[in-house]
BAGU-827772 format. One record per residue (C-alpha): y, x, z; residue in three letters. Coordinates in Angstrom, 3 decimals, padded with zeros to 6 digits. Layout:
<node py="Y" px="X" pz="Z" res="ALA"/>
...
END
This chain:
<node py="004.178" px="011.778" pz="026.506" res="MET"/>
<node py="005.487" px="011.250" pz="022.963" res="ALA"/>
<node py="004.455" px="013.920" pz="020.480" res="LEU"/>
<node py="006.414" px="012.661" pz="017.475" res="VAL"/>
<node py="010.021" px="011.466" pz="017.352" res="ARG"/>
<node py="010.523" px="008.981" pz="014.525" res="MET"/>
<node py="013.275" px="006.771" pz="013.118" res="ALA"/>
<node py="013.308" px="003.886" pz="010.649" res="GLN"/>
<node py="015.458" px="003.839" pz="007.514" res="TYR"/>
<node py="015.943" px="000.298" pz="006.219" res="GLY"/>
<node py="014.644" px="-003.104" pz="007.256" res="THR"/>
<node py="014.296" px="-005.156" pz="004.040" res="LYS"/>
<node py="010.678" px="-004.415" pz="003.182" res="HIS"/>
<node py="008.172" px="-007.178" pz="004.079" res="PRO"/>
<node py="006.224" px="-004.613" pz="006.128" res="HIS"/>
<node py="009.280" px="-003.391" pz="008.053" res="ALA"/>
<node py="008.884" px="-005.301" pz="011.306" res="SER"/>
<node py="005.134" px="-004.619" pz="011.434" res="GLY"/>
<node py="005.676" px="-000.900" pz="010.915" res="LYS"/>
<node py="008.376" px="-000.960" pz="013.595" res="LEU"/>
<node py="005.964" px="-002.635" pz="016.018" res="LYS"/>
<node py="003.322" px="-000.009" pz="015.265" res="ALA"/>
<node py="005.743" px="002.783" pz="016.174" res="MET"/>
<node py="006.794" px="001.009" pz="019.365" res="LEU"/>
<node py="003.176" px="000.441" pz="020.425" res="GLN"/>
<node py="001.959" px="003.984" pz="019.776" res="ASP"/>
<node py="002.294" px="006.092" pz="022.962" res="PRO"/>
<node py="002.414" px="009.298" pz="020.917" res="SER"/>
<node py="005.620" px="008.178" pz="019.186" res="ILE"/>
<node py="009.192" px="007.903" pz="020.403" res="GLU"/>
<node py="011.172" px="005.591" pz="018.149" res="LEU"/>
<node py="014.664" px="007.055" pz="018.275" res="VAL"/>
<node py="016.545" px="004.442" pz="016.270" res="GLY"/>
<node py="017.041" px="002.462" pz="013.060" res="VAL"/>
<node py="019.562" px="002.726" pz="010.231" res="TYR"/>
<node py="020.383" px="-000.182" pz="007.918" res="GLU"/>
<node py="023.055" px="000.439" pz="005.303" res="GLU"/>
<node py="023.533" px="-003.194" pz="004.188" res="ASP"/>
<node py="025.986" px="-004.957" pz="006.576" res="PRO"/>
<node py="024.609" px="-008.435" pz="005.785" res="GLU"/>
<node py="021.037" px="-007.331" pz="006.395" res="GLN"/>
<node py="022.077" px="-005.538" pz="009.583" res="LEU"/>
<node py="023.742" px="-008.676" pz="010.949" res="ALA"/>
<node py="020.584" px="-010.651" pz="010.160" res="LYS"/>
<node py="017.941" px="-008.381" pz="011.668" res="VAL"/>
<node py="019.868" px="-007.402" pz="014.793" res="LYS"/>
<node py="019.227" px="-010.919" pz="016.092" res="ASP"/>
<node py="015.508" px="-010.861" pz="015.332" res="GLU"/>
<node py="013.118" px="-010.416" pz="018.237" res="GLU"/>
<node py="011.384" px="-007.387" pz="016.694" res="ALA"/>
<node py="014.630" px="-005.374" pz="016.685" res="TYR"/>
<node py="015.958" px="-006.235" pz="020.125" res="GLN"/>
<node py="016.967" px="-003.334" pz="022.369" res="GLY"/>
<node py="016.881" px="-000.657" pz="019.672" res="LEU"/>
<node py="019.424" px="002.033" pz="018.948" res="HIS"/>
<node py="021.200" px="001.417" pz="015.622" res="TRP"/>
<node py="022.694" px="004.365" pz="013.805" res="TYR"/>
<node py="026.153" px="003.714" pz="012.401" res="GLU"/>
<node py="025.989" px="006.737" pz="010.113" res="ASP"/>
<node py="022.948" px="007.894" pz="008.144" res="LEU"/>
<node py="023.872" px="011.538" pz="008.606" res="SER"/>
<node py="023.540" px="011.160" pz="012.388" res="ASP"/>
<node py="019.887" px="010.229" pz="011.926" res="MET"/>
<node py="018.988" px="012.690" pz="009.180" res="LEU"/>
<node py="020.756" px="015.642" pz="010.810" res="SER"/>
<node py="018.845" px="015.223" pz="014.083" res="ASP"/>
<node py="016.320" px="018.042" pz="013.929" res="SER"/>
<node py="014.275" px="016.514" pz="016.760" res="SER"/>
<node py="013.322" px="013.607" pz="014.472" res="ILE"/>
<node py="010.320" px="014.887" pz="012.532" res="VAL"/>
<node py="009.406" px="011.743" pz="010.582" res="ALA"/>
<node py="011.053" px="008.616" pz="009.201" res="VAL"/>
<node py="009.634" px="005.249" pz="008.149" res="ALA"/>
<node py="011.273" px="004.241" pz="004.848" res="ALA"/>
<node py="011.384" px="000.437" pz="004.985" res="GLU"/>
<node py="014.054" px="-000.614" pz="002.519" res="GLY"/>
<node py="013.586" px="-002.940" pz="-000.437" res="ALA"/>
<node py="011.298" px="-001.791" pz="-003.248" res="ASN"/>
<node py="014.209" px="-000.458" pz="-005.283" res="HIS"/>
<node py="015.639" px="001.436" pz="-002.286" res="GLU"/>
<node py="012.678" px="003.271" pz="-000.777" res="ASN"/>
<node py="012.289" px="006.061" pz="-003.299" res="LEU"/>
<node py="015.904" px="007.109" pz="-002.746" res="GLY"/>
<node py="015.436" px="006.780" pz="001.003" res="TYR"/>
<node py="012.335" px="008.965" pz="000.811" res="THR"/>
<node py="014.151" px="011.618" pz="-001.195" res="GLU"/>
<node py="016.983" px="011.719" pz="001.360" res="ALA"/>
<node py="014.492" px="012.149" pz="004.185" res="CYS"/>
<node py="012.605" px="014.908" pz="002.356" res="ILE"/>
<node py="015.909" px="016.692" pz="001.687" res="GLU"/>
<node py="016.559" px="016.492" pz="005.435" res="ALA"/>
<node py="013.165" px="018.043" pz="006.211" res="GLY"/>
<node py="011.448" px="014.881" pz="007.470" res="LYS"/>
<node py="007.913" px="013.651" pz="006.862" res="HIS"/>
<node py="008.046" px="010.121" pz="005.415" res="VAL"/>
<node py="006.013" px="006.994" pz="006.106" res="TRP"/>
<node py="007.157" px="005.403" pz="002.848" res="CYS"/>
<node py="006.457" px="001.796" pz="002.040" res="ASP"/>
<node py="005.017" px="000.836" pz="-001.283" res="LYS"/>
<node py="005.436" px="000.893" pz="-004.228" res="PRO"/>
<node py="007.054" px="004.249" pz="-005.001" res="ALA"/>
<node py="009.914" px="002.830" pz="-007.061" res="GLY"/>
<node py="010.170" px="002.110" pz="-010.782" res="GLU"/>
<node py="010.758" px="005.629" pz="-012.129" res="ASP"/>
<node py="007.687" px="007.864" pz="-012.356" res="GLN"/>
<node py="009.687" px="010.987" pz="-013.226" res="ALA"/>
<node py="011.796" px="010.457" pz="-010.093" res="TYR"/>
<node py="008.671" px="009.938" pz="-007.978" res="TRP"/>
<node py="007.198" px="013.167" pz="-009.360" res="LYS"/>
<node py="010.354" px="015.070" pz="-008.376" res="ARG"/>
<node py="010.187" px="013.699" pz="-004.842" res="VAL"/>
<node py="006.497" px="014.585" pz="-004.521" res="VAL"/>
<node py="007.147" px="018.092" pz="-005.838" res="LYS"/>
<node py="009.918" px="018.641" pz="-003.283" res="ARG"/>
<node py="007.696" px="017.342" pz="-000.476" res="ALA"/>
<node py="004.973" px="019.771" pz="-001.514" res="GLN"/>
<node py="007.439" px="022.667" pz="-001.656" res="GLU"/>
<node py="008.634" px="021.838" pz="001.861" res="GLU"/>
<node py="005.091" px="021.191" pz="003.221" res="SER"/>
<node py="006.081" px="017.653" pz="004.121" res="LEU"/>
<node py="003.722" px="014.690" pz="004.243" res="HIS"/>
<node py="004.428" px="011.380" pz="002.479" res="VAL"/>
<node py="002.119" px="008.426" pz="003.100" res="GLN"/>
<node py="002.566" px="005.280" pz="000.995" res="LEU"/>
<node py="002.261" px="001.895" pz="002.671" res="GLY"/>
<node py="-001.110" px="000.820" pz="001.252" res="TYR"/>
<node py="-002.539" px="-000.262" pz="004.579" res="MET"/>
<node py="-005.830" px="-001.525" pz="003.100" res="TYR"/>
<node py="-006.828" px="002.135" pz="002.916" res="ARG"/>
<node py="-007.391" px="001.709" pz="006.660" res="TYR"/>
<node py="-009.411" px="-001.499" pz="006.352" res="HIS"/>
<node py="-012.995" px="-001.082" pz="007.592" res="TYR"/>
<node py="-014.359" px="-003.133" pz="004.700" res="GLY"/>
<node py="-012.609" px="-001.184" pz="001.958" res="PHE"/>
<node py="-013.607" px="002.054" pz="003.656" res="GLN"/>
<node py="-017.249" px="000.947" pz="003.895" res="GLN"/>
<node py="-017.415" px="-000.097" pz="000.243" res="ILE"/>
<node py="-015.747" px="003.143" pz="-000.865" res="ALA"/>
<node py="-018.276" px="005.066" pz="001.197" res="GLY"/>
<node py="-021.167" px="003.334" pz="-000.559" res="TRP"/>
<node py="-019.535" px="003.857" pz="-003.950" res="ALA"/>
<node py="-018.713" px="007.531" pz="-003.510" res="LYS"/>
<node py="-022.058" px="008.447" pz="-001.892" res="SER"/>
<node py="-024.072" px="006.940" pz="-004.740" res="GLY"/>
<node py="-025.564" px="004.039" pz="-002.788" res="VAL"/>
<node py="-024.303" px="001.642" pz="-005.480" res="LEU"/>
<node py="-025.297" px="003.974" pz="-008.330" res="GLY"/>
<node py="-022.997" px="004.622" pz="-011.260" res="GLU"/>
<node py="-020.032" px="002.276" pz="-011.011" res="LEU"/>
<node py="-019.628" px="-000.108" pz="-013.927" res="VAL"/>
<node py="-017.010" px="-002.548" pz="-012.637" res="GLU"/>
<node py="-014.406" px="-002.854" pz="-009.874" res="VAL"/>
<node py="-012.651" px="-006.199" pz="-009.515" res="ARG"/>
<node py="-009.899" px="-007.335" pz="-007.168" res="ALA"/>
<node py="-007.968" px="-010.530" pz="-006.635" res="ARG"/>
<node py="-004.903" px="-010.343" pz="-004.449" res="ILE"/>
<node py="-003.190" px="-013.700" pz="-004.875" res="GLY"/>
<node py="-000.390" px="-015.091" pz="-002.755" res="THR"/>
<node py="001.906" px="-018.092" pz="-002.525" res="ASN"/>
<node py="005.446" px="-016.841" pz="-003.003" res="THR"/>
<node py="008.325" px="-019.271" pz="-002.318" res="PRO"/>
<node py="010.704" px="-019.840" pz="-005.217" res="ALA"/>
<node py="013.604" px="-018.131" pz="-003.416" res="GLN"/>
<node py="011.585" px="-014.948" pz="-002.905" res="HIS"/>
<node py="010.419" px="-015.087" pz="-006.538" res="ARG"/>
<node py="014.074" px="-015.176" pz="-007.582" res="ARG"/>
<node py="014.751" px="-012.099" pz="-005.448" res="GLU"/>
<node py="011.779" px="-010.301" pz="-007.014" res="LEU"/>
<node py="012.925" px="-011.152" pz="-010.545" res="SER"/>
<node py="014.858" px="-007.880" pz="-010.621" res="ARG"/>
<node py="011.539" px="-006.023" pz="-010.935" res="TYR"/>
<node py="009.724" px="-005.715" pz="-014.218" res="ARG"/>
<node py="006.174" px="-006.902" pz="-013.657" res="GLY"/>
<node py="007.260" px="-009.472" pz="-011.055" res="GLY"/>
<node py="004.580" px="-010.283" pz="-008.507" res="ILE"/>
<node py="002.246" px="-007.603" pz="-009.887" res="PHE"/>
<node py="004.813" px="-004.887" pz="-009.172" res="PHE"/>
<node py="005.513" px="-006.317" pz="-005.723" res="GLU"/>
<node py="001.985" px="-006.750" pz="-004.430" res="LEU"/>
<node py="-000.826" px="-005.649" pz="-006.756" res="ALA"/>
<node py="-000.335" px="-001.966" pz="-005.959" res="GLY"/>
<node py="-002.729" px="-002.543" pz="-003.051" res="HIS"/>
<node py="-005.478" px="-003.319" pz="-005.567" res="ALA"/>
<node py="-004.399" px="-000.629" pz="-008.043" res="VAL"/>
<node py="-004.690" px="001.881" pz="-005.215" res="ASP"/>
<node py="-008.309" px="000.856" pz="-004.600" res="GLN"/>
<node py="-009.297" px="000.849" pz="-008.295" res="VAL"/>
<node py="-007.841" px="004.330" pz="-008.799" res="VAL"/>
<node py="-009.488" px="005.579" pz="-005.600" res="TRP"/>
<node py="-012.914" px="004.596" pz="-006.977" res="LEU"/>
<node py="-012.505" px="005.130" pz="-010.729" res="LEU"/>
<node py="-009.541" px="007.467" pz="-011.227" res="GLY"/>
<node py="-006.933" px="007.321" pz="-014.001" res="ARG"/>
<node py="-007.744" px="004.593" pz="-016.553" res="PRO"/>
<node py="-008.004" px="005.530" pz="-020.209" res="GLN"/>
<node py="-006.529" px="002.258" pz="-021.450" res="LYS"/>
<node py="-004.737" px="-000.667" pz="-019.773" res="ILE"/>
<node py="-004.468" px="-004.186" pz="-021.164" res="THR"/>
<node py="-002.202" px="-006.586" pz="-019.293" res="THR"/>
<node py="-001.289" px="-010.249" pz="-019.286" res="PHE"/>
<node py="002.033" px="-010.738" pz="-017.492" res="LEU"/>
<node py="002.935" px="-014.429" pz="-017.640" res="ARG"/>
<node py="005.420" px="-016.906" pz="-016.243" res="ASN"/>
<node py="003.454" px="-020.087" pz="-015.592" res="ASP"/>
<node py="005.762" px="-021.891" pz="-013.155" res="SER"/>
<node py="008.993" px="-023.613" pz="-014.262" res="PRO"/>
<node py="010.550" px="-023.031" pz="-010.826" res="ASP"/>
<node py="011.733" px="-019.500" pz="-011.656" res="VAL"/>
<node py="011.816" px="-019.080" pz="-015.465" res="PRO"/>
<node py="011.082" px="-015.563" pz="-016.640" res="GLY"/>
<node py="009.532" px="-014.373" pz="-013.382" res="PHE"/>
<node py="006.095" px="-012.833" pz="-013.887" res="VAL"/>
<node py="004.017" px="-014.988" pz="-011.549" res="ASP"/>
<node py="000.493" px="-015.085" pz="-013.047" res="ASN"/>
<node py="-001.124" px="-011.833" pz="-014.138" res="THR"/>
<node py="-004.300" px="-010.083" pz="-015.205" res="LEU"/>
<node py="-004.875" px="-006.369" pz="-015.818" res="ALA"/>
<node py="-007.931" px="-004.751" pz="-017.382" res="VAL"/>
<node py="-008.496" px="-001.018" pz="-016.909" res="TYR"/>
<node py="-010.858" px="000.737" pz="-019.295" res="GLU"/>
<node py="-012.852" px="003.837" pz="-018.359" res="TYR"/>
<node py="-015.516" px="005.733" pz="-020.285" res="GLU"/>
<node py="-018.347" px="003.740" pz="-018.703" res="ARG"/>
<node py="-016.643" px="001.211" pz="-016.452" res="ALA"/>
<node py="-014.012" px="-001.501" pz="-016.177" res="PHE"/>
<node py="-011.476" px="-002.245" pz="-013.481" res="GLY"/>
<node py="-009.915" px="-005.702" pz="-013.268" res="MET"/>
<node py="-007.101" px="-007.080" pz="-011.135" res="ILE"/>
<node py="-005.832" px="-010.644" pz="-011.179" res="ASP"/>
<node py="-002.691" px="-011.435" pz="-009.248" res="MET"/>
<node py="-000.850" px="-014.727" pz="-008.902" res="SER"/>
<node py="002.190" px="-015.801" pz="-006.919" res="ALA"/>
<node py="001.107" px="-019.444" pz="-007.212" res="LEU"/>
<node py="-002.131" px="-019.569" pz="-005.230" res="GLU"/>
<node py="-002.374" px="-022.110" pz="-002.380" res="PRO"/>
<node py="-002.475" px="-020.575" pz="001.086" res="SER"/>
<node py="-004.530" px="-019.045" pz="002.505" res="PRO"/>
<node py="-005.269" px="-017.042" pz="-000.647" res="PRO"/>
<node py="-008.898" px="-016.202" pz="-001.509" res="ALA"/>
<node py="-008.384" px="-012.451" pz="-001.727" res="ARG"/>
<node py="-011.523" px="-010.766" pz="-002.986" res="ARG"/>
<node py="-012.841" px="-007.266" pz="-003.711" res="PHE"/>
<node py="-015.990" px="-006.551" pz="-005.733" res="GLU"/>
<node py="-017.709" px="-003.314" pz="-006.754" res="VAL"/>
<node py="-020.697" px="-003.273" pz="-009.099" res="TYR"/>
<node py="-022.941" px="-000.308" pz="-009.836" res="GLY"/>
<node py="-026.289" px="000.410" pz="-011.476" res="THR"/>
<node py="-028.094" px="000.390" pz="-008.088" res="ARG"/>
<node py="-026.185" px="-002.245" pz="-006.182" res="GLY"/>
<node py="-023.086" px="-004.340" pz="-005.594" res="SER"/>
<node py="-020.683" px="-005.045" pz="-002.723" res="ALA"/>
<node py="-018.472" px="-008.133" pz="-002.420" res="ILE"/>
<node py="-015.879" px="-008.833" pz="000.282" res="MET"/>
<node py="-014.160" px="-012.226" pz="000.432" res="GLN"/>
<node py="-011.678" px="-012.811" pz="001.854" res="PRO"/>
<node py="-010.653" px="-009.274" pz="002.677" res="PHE"/>
<node py="-007.848" px="-010.220" pz="005.075" res="ASP"/>
<node py="-009.514" px="-010.497" pz="008.505" res="ASN"/>
<node py="-012.871" px="-009.862" pz="006.795" res="ALA"/>
<node py="-015.953" px="-010.194" pz="008.996" res="LYS"/>
<node py="-018.652" px="-009.050" pz="006.572" res="ASP"/>
<node py="-019.605" px="-007.697" pz="003.145" res="ILE"/>
<node py="-022.339" px="-009.004" pz="000.843" res="ARG"/>
<node py="-024.398" px="-005.970" pz="-000.145" res="LEU"/>
<node py="-027.141" px="-006.185" pz="-002.759" res="CYS"/>
<node py="-029.375" px="-003.192" pz="-003.578" res="LEU"/>
<node py="-032.085" px="-002.538" pz="-006.147" res="THR"/>
<node py="-034.065" px="-000.593" pz="-003.539" res="GLU"/>
<node py="-033.990" px="000.145" pz="000.183" res="ALA"/>
<node py="-031.708" px="003.071" pz="001.028" res="GLN"/>
<node py="-029.139" px="004.365" pz="003.524" res="ALA"/>
<node py="-030.575" px="002.141" pz="006.248" res="GLY"/>
<node py="-030.286" px="-001.054" pz="004.182" res="PHE"/>
<node py="-033.060" px="-003.191" pz="002.709" res="VAL"/>
<node py="-033.722" px="-004.017" pz="-000.915" res="LYS"/>
<node py="-031.993" px="-007.163" pz="-002.121" res="GLY"/>
<node py="-029.183" px="-009.203" pz="-000.613" res="GLU"/>
<node py="-027.892" px="-008.706" pz="002.928" res="GLN"/>
<node py="-024.739" px="-009.456" pz="004.904" res="ILE"/>
<node py="-023.254" px="-006.374" pz="006.528" res="VAL"/>
<node py="-020.898" px="-007.172" pz="009.439" res="PRO"/>
<node py="-017.592" px="-005.355" pz="009.827" res="ILE"/>
<node py="-014.995" px="-005.480" pz="012.569" res="GLU"/>
<node py="-012.180" px="-007.909" pz="011.670" res="PRO"/>
<node py="-008.673" px="-006.439" pz="011.658" res="GLN"/>
<node py="-005.275" px="-008.061" pz="011.807" res="THR"/>
<node py="-002.451" px="-006.895" pz="009.549" res="ARG"/>
<node py="-000.875" px="-005.230" pz="012.583" res="GLN"/>
<node py="-004.055" px="-003.311" pz="013.315" res="GLU"/>
<node py="-003.990" px="-001.959" pz="009.751" res="LEU"/>
<node py="-000.412" px="-000.759" pz="010.246" res="TYR"/>
<node py="-001.442" px="000.858" pz="013.519" res="ASN"/>
<node py="-004.345" px="002.724" pz="011.896" res="ARG"/>
<node py="-002.161" px="003.829" pz="008.993" res="ALA"/>
<node py="000.393" px="005.215" pz="011.429" res="LEU"/>
<node py="-002.322" px="007.035" pz="013.372" res="GLY"/>
<node py="-003.463" px="008.727" pz="010.169" res="ALA"/>
<node py="000.129" px="009.605" pz="009.252" res="PHE"/>
<node py="000.922" px="011.245" pz="012.589" res="THR"/>
<node py="-002.532" px="012.848" pz="012.714" res="GLY"/>
<node py="-001.784" px="014.566" pz="009.421" res="THR"/>
<node py="001.666" px="015.842" pz="010.360" res="ILE"/>
<node py="000.288" px="017.114" pz="013.688" res="LEU"/>
<node py="-002.485" px="018.995" pz="011.894" res="GLY"/>
<node py="-005.248" px="016.872" pz="013.425" res="GLN"/>
<node py="-006.632" px="015.645" pz="010.099" res="GLN"/>
<node py="-006.290" px="016.096" pz="006.363" res="GLU"/>
<node py="-004.272" px="013.520" pz="004.453" res="SER"/>
<node py="-006.390" px="010.506" pz="003.480" res="ASP"/>
<node py="-004.934" px="010.592" pz="-000.038" res="ARG"/>
<node py="-003.818" px="013.629" pz="-002.005" res="SER"/>
<node py="-000.471" px="013.772" pz="-003.768" res="PHE"/>
<node py="-002.457" px="013.743" pz="-007.024" res="ASP"/>
<node py="-003.895" px="010.367" pz="-006.065" res="HIS"/>
<node py="-000.474" px="009.031" pz="-005.091" res="GLU"/>
<node py="000.936" px="010.090" pz="-008.449" res="LEU"/>
<node py="-001.918" px="008.541" pz="-010.458" res="ILE"/>
<node py="-001.873" px="005.288" pz="-008.482" res="ALA"/>
<node py="001.880" px="004.886" pz="-009.031" res="GLN"/>
<node py="001.553" px="005.885" pz="-012.687" res="GLU"/>
<node py="-001.163" px="003.243" pz="-013.134" res="THR"/>
<node py="000.967" px="000.559" pz="-011.509" res="LEU"/>
<node py="003.928" px="001.390" pz="-013.765" res="LEU"/>
<node py="001.720" px="001.490" pz="-016.854" res="ARG"/>
<node py="000.413" px="-001.949" pz="-015.929" res="THR"/>
<node py="003.871" px="-003.478" pz="-015.477" res="THR"/>
<node py="005.311" px="-001.951" pz="-018.628" res="GLY"/>
<node py="007.623" px="000.534" pz="-016.922" res="HIS"/>
<node py="005.691" px="003.451" pz="-018.381" res="LEU"/>
<node py="003.691" px="004.185" pz="-021.522" res="THR"/>
<node py="001.435" px="007.180" pz="-022.112" res="LEU"/>
END
């Protein structure tokens, strides 16, 4: 029997169909319907297999005024989702909001404050939080197995077609704004708010002049560095990589999509691991499985079965760090 009635607001986000599938597959959720405000987008997605047989709301107010719907997945384009989330919060709904949280930090702070006042949960769509490898490495880092952290590095390259790069040109920071938030989220989770950020936001392809397609960000902390390199020009499949270095050990995961293991190296035997280099197996996960786990955590929180995996303070700092990196925000 379904415990949570949900709806979806928007369909333009790259995660939208995967999030929809997660809701349809979860027996604890009843997906009541979908609302898409853009007529052209609506005509397009109605014919897609993922959206067959669903109820489509003709009027947003019909969805938001339904008190039986307790949560909404905000799956519009990056520039739409913050407004969608605010509308849902105003209607008293918990929000499974896809990333990033818009381009206006002051606006995001207002939405978070209202959610807190109304005791509503907002989970951003950083599904790698629910990746066994990232969780294992964070566990080692936070428990002291790796010692004092001195460096966290991430590469999250992709191969973005020219047409999609043109669509993303509306966003300052280009491909970094679109995708690197996944890595920013992990750096902030391990190291917190950076003291200083140095960025290289370049256009290195003539296909889409002016689009930021090749990037590097360096985050400075009192006794550590964070580094993220992000390119839209990497051949597929991209060699996505995550590395954490400490005074007592290091952990490297490559690639992290469908990862099967982590290279762990320790200065001494501890926590059930031997001194030196070893390969620690992890259970591979598909992208859909990450969405499913994220949804389980979201509904578990709103049902009171678990604490939120990330505090609102973390969500604010992660978004602030992304916007500082892309030049939207200066401190």
